[in-house]
VMD Tcl script that draws the C-alpha trace (Angstrom):
set ca {
  {-38.47 -11.84 73.33}
  {-37.15 -11.17 69.85}
  {-33.77 -12.37 68.75}
  {-31.86 -11.92 65.49}
  {-28.96 -14.13 64.57}
  {-26.99 -15.07 61.49}
  {-27.43 -18.70 60.50}
  {-25.07 -20.63 58.22}
  {-27.61 -20.69 55.32}
  {-29.52 -17.50 55.95}
  {-30.65 -14.75 58.25}
  {-33.24 -15.79 60.80}
  {-35.70 -14.05 63.01}
  {-36.83 -15.92 66.10}
  {-39.91 -14.58 67.85}
  {-40.90 -15.86 71.24}
  {-38.85 -18.62 72.80}
  {-41.93 -20.51 73.89}
  {-43.73 -20.41 70.57}
  {-40.58 -21.04 68.56}
  {-41.92 -19.01 65.68}
  {-38.96 -18.77 63.37}
  {-38.45 -17.81 59.78}
  {-35.37 -17.50 57.60}
  {-34.42 -15.30 54.67}
  {-32.26 -17.54 52.52}
  {-29.10 -16.22 51.01}
  {-28.18 -16.40 47.35}
  {-31.05 -16.79 44.88}
  {-33.89 -16.09 47.34}
  {-32.75 -12.66 48.56}
  {-29.50 -11.62 46.80}
  {-27.20 -9.38 48.81}
  {-26.38 -9.08 52.49}
  {-27.88 -5.59 52.86}
  {-31.21 -6.84 51.52}
  {-31.26 -9.48 54.17}
  {-30.43 -6.97 56.90}
  {-33.08 -4.49 55.71}
  {-35.81 -7.12 55.52}
  {-34.78 -8.54 58.88}
  {-34.92 -5.09 60.47}
  {-38.48 -4.76 59.22}
  {-39.45 -8.13 60.61}
  {-38.02 -7.27 63.99}
  {-40.04 -4.07 64.02}
  {-43.21 -6.00 63.09}
  {-42.53 -8.62 65.75}
  {-42.20 -5.92 68.37}
  {-45.68 -4.69 67.47}
  {-47.42 -8.01 66.86}
  {-49.31 -9.97 69.43}
  {-50.24 -6.93 71.56}
  {-53.44 -7.73 73.48}
  {-54.56 -4.12 73.42}
  {-54.68 -1.67 70.48}
  {-51.87 0.96 70.33}
  {-52.59 4.22 72.24}
  {-52.77 6.29 69.04}
  {-54.25 5.57 65.65}
  {-51.86 3.44 63.60}
  {-50.54 4.28 60.17}
  {-51.93 2.06 57.42}
  {-49.79 0.70 54.56}
  {-51.69 -1.23 51.81}
  {-49.76 -2.96 49.07}
  {-51.42 -4.46 45.97}
  {-49.26 -6.88 43.94}
  {-51.22 -7.03 40.71}
  {-51.79 -10.47 39.19}
  {-50.30 -12.46 42.11}
  {-51.93 -15.86 42.63}
  {-51.77 -17.19 46.19}
  {-50.46 -20.66 45.27}
  {-47.17 -19.25 43.94}
  {-46.04 -18.00 47.36}
  {-44.02 -20.05 49.80}
  {-46.33 -19.03 52.65}
  {-49.19 -20.70 50.74}
  {-47.26 -23.92 50.10}
  {-45.33 -23.16 46.89}
  {-41.99 -25.08 46.83}
  {-39.99 -22.53 44.81}
  {-38.29 -19.57 46.57}
  {-40.37 -16.85 44.93}
  {-41.26 -14.85 48.02}
  {-38.84 -15.01 50.98}
  {-39.82 -11.57 52.30}
  {-43.62 -12.12 52.05}
  {-43.20 -15.57 53.57}
  {-41.38 -14.00 56.52}
  {-43.99 -11.28 56.83}
  {-46.72 -13.94 57.01}
  {-44.74 -15.76 59.72}
  {-44.77 -12.68 61.96}
  {-48.34 -11.72 61.12}
  {-51.57 -13.26 59.88}
  {-52.06 -15.22 56.68}
  {-55.57 -15.61 55.31}
  {-55.57 -19.02 53.69}
  {-58.80 -18.83 51.62}
  {-59.36 -15.40 50.08}
  {-61.57 -14.53 47.14}
  {-61.32 -11.33 45.16}
  {-64.47 -9.39 44.11}
  {-63.32 -9.40 40.47}
  {-60.69 -10.87 38.19}
  {-60.23 -7.55 36.32}
  {-57.84 -4.95 37.68}
  {-60.10 -1.90 37.49}
  {-63.22 -3.53 38.93}
  {-61.28 -5.45 41.58}
  {-59.54 -2.39 42.99}
  {-62.63 -0.24 42.92}
  {-64.47 -2.92 44.91}
  {-61.59 -3.75 47.27}
  {-60.94 -0.11 48.18}
  {-64.61 0.35 49.08}
  {-65.43 -3.03 50.61}
  {-68.25 -3.47 48.05}
  {-69.05 -5.96 45.27}
  {-67.80 -5.17 41.78}
  {-71.45 -4.79 40.75}
  {-71.84 -1.71 42.95}
  {-72.17 1.61 41.12}
  {-69.32 4.13 41.00}
  {-70.93 6.29 43.68}
  {-71.87 3.48 46.07}
  {-69.77 3.17 49.21}
  {-66.96 5.26 50.70}
  {-63.40 4.53 49.79}
  {-60.81 3.63 52.40}
  {-58.85 6.80 51.53}
  {-61.91 8.96 51.91}
  {-62.75 7.56 55.33}
  {-59.21 7.77 56.64}
  {-58.75 11.26 55.30}
  {-61.94 12.41 57.01}
  {-60.47 10.98 60.24}
  {-57.37 13.14 59.95}
  {-55.02 10.81 58.01}
  {-52.57 12.08 55.40}
  {-53.27 9.94 52.33}
  {-51.10 9.11 49.28}
  {-51.00 6.53 46.54}
  {-48.29 5.52 44.07}
  {-49.59 3.19 41.38}
  {-48.40 1.56 38.17}
  {-50.67 3.13 35.57}
  {-52.90 1.13 33.29}
  {-56.37 0.65 34.75}
  {-55.11 2.10 38.05}
  {-54.88 5.62 36.60}
  {-56.89 8.26 38.42}
  {-59.13 8.72 35.37}
  {-60.75 5.36 36.21}
  {-61.96 6.61 39.58}
  {-59.37 5.32 42.07}
  {-57.98 8.67 43.23}
  {-60.89 9.82 45.38}
  {-59.83 10.62 48.96}
  {-56.10 10.79 48.30}
  {-54.15 13.96 49.03}
  {-51.68 12.73 46.42}
  {-52.36 10.15 43.74}
  {-49.35 9.46 41.41}
  {-50.12 7.17 38.51}
  {-47.28 7.84 36.05}
  {-43.67 7.27 37.15}
  {-42.27 5.77 33.97}
  {-39.76 8.56 33.53}
  {-38.47 7.98 37.11}
  {-37.52 4.36 36.44}
  {-33.71 3.80 36.38}
  {-32.39 3.72 32.82}
  {-32.32 0.19 31.47}
  {-33.72 -1.23 34.71}
  {-36.77 -2.82 33.11}
  {-37.43 -3.28 29.40}
  {-41.09 -2.37 29.75}
  {-40.81 0.45 32.34}
  {-41.56 3.11 29.73}
  {-44.98 1.55 28.95}
  {-46.33 1.59 32.47}
  {-46.03 3.46 35.77}
  {-42.42 2.34 36.10}
  {-42.85 -0.61 38.51}
  {-41.62 -0.75 42.09}
  {-38.18 0.51 40.93}
  {-39.77 3.90 40.31}
  {-42.71 3.76 42.73}
  {-40.93 2.85 45.97}
  {-38.36 5.67 45.97}
  {-41.17 8.22 45.42}
  {-43.21 6.63 48.19}
  {-40.19 6.88 50.52}
  {-39.84 10.58 49.65}
  {-43.47 11.18 50.51}
  {-43.05 9.50 53.88}
  {-39.93 11.62 54.50}
  {-41.86 14.82 53.84}
  {-45.23 13.88 55.35}
  {-45.52 16.07 58.44}
  {-48.98 14.79 59.32}
  {-49.53 11.67 61.34}
  {-51.16 9.22 61.11}
  {-50.79 8.38 57.39}
  {-52.29 6.02 54.85}
  {-50.06 4.87 51.93}
  {-51.31 2.75 49.03}
  {-48.82 1.07 46.67}
  {-49.57 -0.89 43.52}
  {-47.34 -2.54 40.87}
  {-47.62 -4.53 37.64}
  {-44.21 -6.09 38.14}
  {-45.70 -9.59 38.11}
  {-48.15 -8.90 35.31}
  {-47.77 -10.00 31.64}
  {-45.56 -9.48 29.59}
  {-43.55 -11.36 32.29}
  {-40.21 -9.57 31.90}
  {-38.42 -9.60 35.28}
  {-34.77 -8.51 35.48}
  {-32.30 -11.27 34.89}
  {-31.18 -11.42 38.50}
  {-34.70 -12.37 39.50}
  {-35.51 -14.55 36.50}
  {-32.30 -16.64 36.52}
  {-33.05 -18.62 39.70}
  {-36.12 -19.99 37.92}
  {-35.12 -20.09 34.27}
  {-31.65 -21.45 35.00}
  {-30.29 -18.93 32.50}
  {-31.50 -20.97 29.52}
  {-32.46 -19.31 26.26}
  {-36.04 -18.19 25.69}
  {-38.13 -20.81 23.83}
  {-40.82 -18.19 23.00}
  {-41.74 -14.51 23.42}
  {-44.15 -14.56 26.37}
  {-45.29 -10.98 25.76}
  {-47.41 -12.20 22.85}
  {-49.63 -13.99 25.33}
  {-50.83 -10.85 27.08}
  {-54.61 -10.94 27.26}
  {-54.82 -14.19 25.34}
  {-57.64 -16.36 26.63}
  {-57.38 -19.26 24.21}
  {-54.24 -21.10 23.15}
  {-55.95 -23.07 20.43}
  {-53.62 -23.46 17.48}
  {-50.52 -22.31 19.36}
  {-49.41 -25.90 20.23}
  {-47.06 -24.81 23.04}
  {-44.50 -27.31 24.21}
  {-43.92 -28.34 27.81}
  {-40.72 -26.28 27.85}
  {-42.56 -23.21 26.55}
  {-45.22 -23.57 29.24}
  {-42.55 -23.98 31.91}
  {-40.73 -20.92 30.58}
  {-43.75 -18.67 31.06}
  {-44.25 -19.98 34.60}
  {-40.53 -19.42 35.29}
  {-40.82 -15.77 34.18}
  {-43.94 -15.32 36.24}
  {-42.14 -16.60 39.33}
  {-39.22 -14.31 38.54}
  {-41.64 -11.37 38.53}
  {-42.88 -12.38 42.01}
  {-39.30 -12.61 43.21}
  {-38.55 -9.17 41.76}
  {-41.51 -7.50 43.56}
  {-40.76 -9.39 46.74}
  {-37.07 -8.40 46.72}
  {-37.75 -4.70 46.19}
  {-40.54 -4.68 48.76}
  {-38.28 -6.31 51.32}
  {-35.59 -3.69 50.75}
  {-38.14 -0.84 50.94}
  {-39.83 -2.09 54.11}
  {-36.56 -2.88 55.83}
  {-35.25 0.61 55.09}
  {-38.41 2.27 56.45}
  {-38.28 0.15 59.60}
  {-34.58 0.95 60.08}
  {-35.48 4.62 60.03}
  {-38.39 4.20 62.49}
  {-41.01 5.04 59.81}
  {-43.11 1.96 60.42}
  {-43.58 2.36 64.17}
  {-47.27 1.86 64.96}
  {-48.18 0.79 61.39}
  {-50.60 -1.87 60.16}
  {-49.40 -3.48 56.90}
  {-51.66 -5.37 54.47}
  {-50.40 -7.09 51.33}
  {-52.94 -8.34 48.80}
  {-53.41 -9.08 45.09}
  {-56.32 -7.87 43.02}
  {-56.63 -11.21 41.17}
  {-54.57 -14.22 40.16}
  {-53.40 -15.45 36.77}
  {-53.96 -18.46 34.51}
  {-50.67 -19.87 33.34}
  {-51.78 -22.40 30.81}
  {-54.44 -24.15 32.87}
  {-57.30 -25.13 30.56}
  {-55.35 -23.64 27.65}
  {-55.68 -20.12 29.06}
  {-53.24 -17.30 29.95}
  {-54.03 -14.12 31.78}
  {-57.10 -13.10 33.78}
  {-60.54 -11.47 33.40}
  {-62.20 -14.89 33.60}
  {-63.91 -16.72 36.46}
  {-61.37 -19.47 37.03}
  {-60.14 -20.71 40.41}
  {-56.52 -19.69 39.81}
  {-57.71 -16.15 39.01}
  {-60.33 -15.81 41.76}
  {-58.26 -16.74 44.82}
  {-55.52 -14.40 46.07}
  {-53.17 -13.86 49.01}
  {-53.84 -11.57 51.95}
  {-51.14 -11.03 54.59}
  {-51.73 -8.73 57.58}
  {-49.05 -7.64 60.04}
  {-48.04 -4.81 62.36}
  {-49.55 -2.80 65.17}
  {-52.04 -4.84 67.20}
  {-51.96 -7.80 64.82}
  {-51.04 -11.10 66.49}
  {-48.06 -13.12 65.22}
  {-48.01 -16.49 63.48}
  {-51.76 -16.87 62.88}
  {-53.46 -18.53 59.94}
  {-57.14 -17.83 59.27}
  {-58.54 -20.88 57.45}
  {-62.18 -19.82 56.89}
  {-63.65 -18.20 53.76}
  {-62.43 -14.61 53.60}
  {-63.11 -12.04 50.90}
  {-61.19 -8.91 49.90}
  {-64.43 -7.00 50.59}
  {-63.38 -7.55 54.25}
  {-60.18 -5.57 53.80}
  {-61.54 -2.08 54.24}
  {-63.70 -2.87 57.34}
  {-60.77 -4.72 58.88}
  {-58.28 -1.90 58.34}
  {-60.75 0.68 59.56}
  {-61.30 -1.38 62.71}
  {-57.57 -1.43 63.46}
  {-57.42 2.29 62.77}
  {-60.39 3.03 65.07}
  {-62.27 4.79 62.23}
  {-66.03 4.23 61.62}
  {-66.99 2.43 58.40}
  {-69.28 5.08 57.04}
  {-71.90 3.82 54.63}
  {-72.71 0.10 54.14}
  {-70.07 -2.39 53.06}
  {-70.51 -5.94 51.84}
  {-67.54 -7.14 53.84}
  {-66.94 -7.40 57.57}
  {-64.12 -6.58 59.93}
  {-62.09 -9.70 60.60}
  {-60.26 -8.28 63.59}
  {-62.10 -10.56 66.04}
  {-61.39 -13.52 63.71}
  {-57.72 -12.64 63.64}
  {-57.73 -12.44 67.46}
  {-59.23 -15.93 67.65}
  {-62.44 -14.62 69.26}
  {-64.69 -15.50 66.32}
  {-64.65 -17.84 63.33}
  {-65.66 -17.23 59.74}
  {-68.93 -19.09 58.84}
  {-68.16 -21.95 56.47}
  {-71.42 -21.35 54.61}
  {-70.59 -17.71 53.81}
  {-71.65 -16.55 50.30}
  {-68.80 -15.03 48.32}
  {-69.12 -13.30 44.93}
  {-66.57 -12.73 42.17}
  {-67.44 -10.85 38.98}
  {-66.13 -9.96 35.56}
  {-67.59 -7.51 33.05}
  {-70.22 -10.01 31.87}
  {-70.36 -12.90 34.36}
  {-70.67 -13.59 38.08}
  {-69.53 -16.48 40.28}
  {-71.37 -17.33 43.50}
  {-69.40 -19.49 45.93}
  {-70.63 -21.06 49.16}
  {-68.74 -23.87 50.85}
  {-67.56 -26.34 48.20}
  {-70.10 -25.22 45.61}
  {-69.94 -22.58 42.96}
  {-72.31 -21.29 40.27}
  {-71.52 -19.01 37.36}
  {-74.13 -16.75 35.75}
  {-73.58 -14.86 32.51}
  {-75.29 -12.01 30.64}
  {-78.00 -9.57 31.77}
  {-80.48 -12.45 31.98}
  {-78.35 -14.26 34.54}
  {-78.37 -17.59 32.77}
  {-76.49 -20.35 34.61}
  {-73.45 -21.47 32.58}
  {-71.70 -23.57 35.24}
  {-72.52 -25.31 38.49}
  {-70.42 -27.75 40.46}
  {-67.74 -28.12 43.11}
  {-64.79 -25.76 43.32}
  {-62.43 -28.74 43.11}
  {-63.87 -29.65 39.71}
  {-65.78 -32.70 40.83}
  {-69.51 -33.31 41.36}
  {-70.07 -35.90 44.08}
  {-72.19 -38.79 42.69}
  {-74.05 -39.08 46.01}
  {-75.66 -35.66 45.45}
  {-78.94 -36.23 43.62}
  {-80.58 -33.82 41.21}
  {-82.98 -32.43 43.81}
  {-80.10 -31.68 46.16}
  {-78.24 -29.93 43.35}
  {-81.25 -27.88 42.57}
  {-81.62 -26.90 46.24}
  {-77.95 -25.80 46.32}
  {-78.41 -23.76 43.13}
  {-81.53 -22.13 44.64}
  {-79.69 -21.34 47.89}
  {-76.85 -19.62 46.01}
  {-79.23 -17.56 43.94}
  {-81.34 -16.58 47.00}
  {-78.18 -15.50 48.78}
  {-77.21 -13.26 45.87}
  {-80.68 -11.70 45.78}
  {-80.46 -10.96 49.49}
  {-77.11 -9.23 48.95}
  {-78.51 -7.20 46.03}
  {-81.39 -6.00 48.19}
  {-79.22 -5.26 51.26}
  {-76.73 -3.14 49.28}
  {-79.17 -1.84 46.65}
  {-76.97 -3.14 43.84}
  {-77.76 -2.38 40.19}
  {-79.78 -4.96 38.34}
  {-77.20 -5.23 35.59}
  {-73.60 -6.28 35.88}
  {-70.53 -4.09 36.53}
  {-70.27 -1.06 34.29}
  {-67.79 -1.08 31.43}
  {-64.57 0.86 31.57}
  {-64.28 4.16 29.76}
  {-61.31 3.09 27.66}
  {-59.69 5.92 25.80}
  {-59.88 5.69 22.06}
  {-56.29 6.74 21.33}
  {-53.09 8.01 22.85}
  {-50.62 6.93 25.48}
  {-53.16 5.40 27.90}
  {-54.59 3.15 25.20}
  {-51.11 2.04 24.19}
  {-50.33 1.33 27.80}
  {-53.50 -0.76 28.21}
  {-52.65 -2.64 24.99}
  {-49.16 -3.49 26.35}
  {-50.87 -5.09 29.36}
  {-53.23 -7.13 27.16}
  {-56.43 -5.23 28.03}
  {-57.34 -3.79 24.64}
  {-56.79 -4.77 21.00}
}
mol new
graphics top color blue
foreach p $ca { graphics top sphere $p radius 0.5 }
foreach p [lrange $ca 0 end-1] q [lrange $ca 1 end] { graphics top cylinder $p $q radius 0.2 }
display resetview
């Protein structure tokens, strides 16, 4: 039983009288506008109707994958954040599955997406593994992607397997909608209408649609309607765009108000992406375009917001390595939380499992469909790997080890929570280090990974793409 009603403080969806699974979209600052509430609620009702089915749908489901670049998990309400940054995503998690402990394969946009979309480590070569789009296309899916430029441009290798890969929509952004829209792919304001047009015209079924946005990314410039609930409308104490790509705040001497301002803008960016996504999904559901669809929302990496004197990403820090993953839709049970150690390398095998499509060549990750169904549990001692261009983190249980350079020298070893238990003696520490390194070597041999680290990006030497990357803090 699914029931929709209008509450005094918000619009609520109640799913299952016995389970009392209920979630509200708050009026006012959380989701401005009555129509936005209705659209998002329509989507949630459609998802609830699909969720919890004991058997897979009779035909192959559509697949919708959404990547919210630079979104850290701990700034979403569904992950315990107290500010109302993400009412739609929180509601989506309530009617689907939330993975509580998810590591990304890389804290850099290009490497992370290449790895995620193949289910492989970032260290894998460009030709290793089959992309999700390639495998779904070979199974008869229509495939399209609308992305936000930068390191997501097709020239960096992400377009393989897509019938349509659109990586430049800056000119389609509404005039004056975003002050930085002309420097990137246009953000969700330009991307989502084009994605809707593609769905309108796509005659083939099933379909796979991939969406990506930098709306949350530095230079942290959300529209005023999304920033105001967090900034309170106060004047800017600094220009946050100057922090893009900065990994060391030494000498800047930022005040507490300046640090808070940057976090406020970051939260406003989350709210902006969440609001537009809720409108988009609600509209599609209202038109019956999400029937029999599996929806996955992820982030490629998180973001440091002053922790340790650092802003941005591309480093192996906890706030950059751990990301959200919300799964909902056809055949996905409602109201579940998976607590075990997941990895975004599991995304492709999981989506392929729901689609009933074989994996193809080897992947590092595993389908978590049985875990989602409660039939299996993730092993607590699973080895997880996160890489940058010149370093690699190995994580197992509470322990993590960071290696740097081609020689693999160990530059950090300890607990993820920053402590090192005094009861663990030196021999035990050495055993743990050895276990982590042995696990990595086993993975290298199983997947035939290159001996060196991830390959460097082919960054253009001049022109519009280089200016775009500079605006995102990726190049000097």
